[in-house]
C-alpha positions as CSV (number, residue, x, y, z in Angstrom):
1,M,119.8,153.1,86.9
2,P,119.4,151.4,90.3
3,E,118.1,147.8,90.2
4,Q,117.1,145.1,92.7
5,L,116.4,141.4,92.1
6,L,113.7,139.7,94.2
7,E,112.0,136.3,94.3
8,F,108.3,135.8,95.1
9,R,107.0,132.3,96.0
10,G,103.5,131.0,95.9
11,I,102.0,133.8,93.8
12,N,100.8,133.1,90.3
13,R,102.9,134.9,87.6
14,K,99.8,136.4,86.0
15,H,99.0,138.1,89.4
16,L,102.5,139.4,89.6
17,E,102.1,141.0,86.2
18,M,98.8,142.4,87.2
19,Y,100.3,144.1,90.2
20,F,102.7,146.1,87.9
21,T,99.7,147.3,85.8
22,E,97.9,148.3,89.0
23,L,101.0,150.4,89.8
24,G,100.7,152.2,86.4
25,G,102.9,150.0,84.3
26,K,102.3,148.9,80.7
27,Q,103.1,145.4,79.5
28,M,105.7,145.5,76.7
29,S,106.0,141.8,76.1
30,D,104.0,138.6,76.6
31,S,106.8,136.1,76.8
32,L,109.6,135.7,79.4
33,P,111.3,137.9,80.3
34,N,108.1,139.9,80.5
35,V,108.8,143.6,80.6
36,L,106.5,146.1,82.3
37,V,107.2,149.9,82.2
38,G,105.9,152.7,84.3
39,K,106.8,156.3,84.9
40,G,110.4,156.3,85.9
41,W,110.6,152.5,86.5
42,R,110.7,149.1,84.8
43,G,110.0,145.6,86.0
44,E,111.2,142.4,84.4
45,I,109.6,139.1,85.2
46,L,112.6,136.9,84.4
47,D,111.5,133.3,85.0
48,E,109.2,131.0,86.9
49,Q,110.2,127.7,88.5
50,E,108.5,125.0,90.6
51,L,110.2,124.2,93.9
52,S,109.5,120.9,95.6
53,F,109.8,120.8,99.4
54,T,108.4,117.3,99.6
55,N,106.8,114.9,97.1
56,T,103.4,116.6,97.6
57,F,104.4,120.2,98.7
58,K,105.3,122.3,95.7
59,V,105.3,126.0,95.1
60,N,106.2,128.3,92.2
61,A,109.1,130.8,92.5
62,V,109.1,133.9,90.2
63,R,112.2,136.1,89.9
64,I,111.6,139.8,89.2
65,R,114.2,142.5,88.6
66,F,113.1,146.1,89.4
67,Y,114.7,149.2,87.9
68,A,114.1,152.8,88.6
69,E,115.5,156.2,87.7
70,D,116.8,156.8,91.2
71,E,117.2,154.9,94.5
72,C,114.3,156.7,96.2
73,L,111.9,155.7,93.4
74,L,113.2,152.1,93.4
75,K,112.5,151.9,97.2
76,E,109.0,153.3,96.7
77,L,108.2,150.9,93.8
78,I,109.3,147.9,95.8
79,K,107.4,149.0,98.9
80,N,104.2,149.4,96.9
81,Y,104.8,146.1,95.0
82,R,105.4,144.2,98.2
83,Y,102.2,145.6,99.7
84,K,100.3,144.0,96.8
85,T,102.0,140.7,97.4
86,T,101.4,140.5,101.1
87,R,99.4,137.5,102.1
88,I,97.8,137.2,105.6
89,G,97.6,133.7,107.0
90,G,95.0,132.6,109.4
């Protein structure tokens, strides 16, 4: 089963969980690692850390491992998930 590990910064962990459910996933656990399963794929929210760039500038970092039945489905899952995490600055 192909897999890929990604880190997302500055996005609340609960929102990251919600994006999996919006893609058709069902939450299988409430504690870390939080497992969400969809048709032919699985996502695991592994951990969340706070990163400090300065004394006042801090962001969270969440590591997520994506699994899928095949490489094509994995690429599609990650593409759709990244679309949901896109933030437009202004």
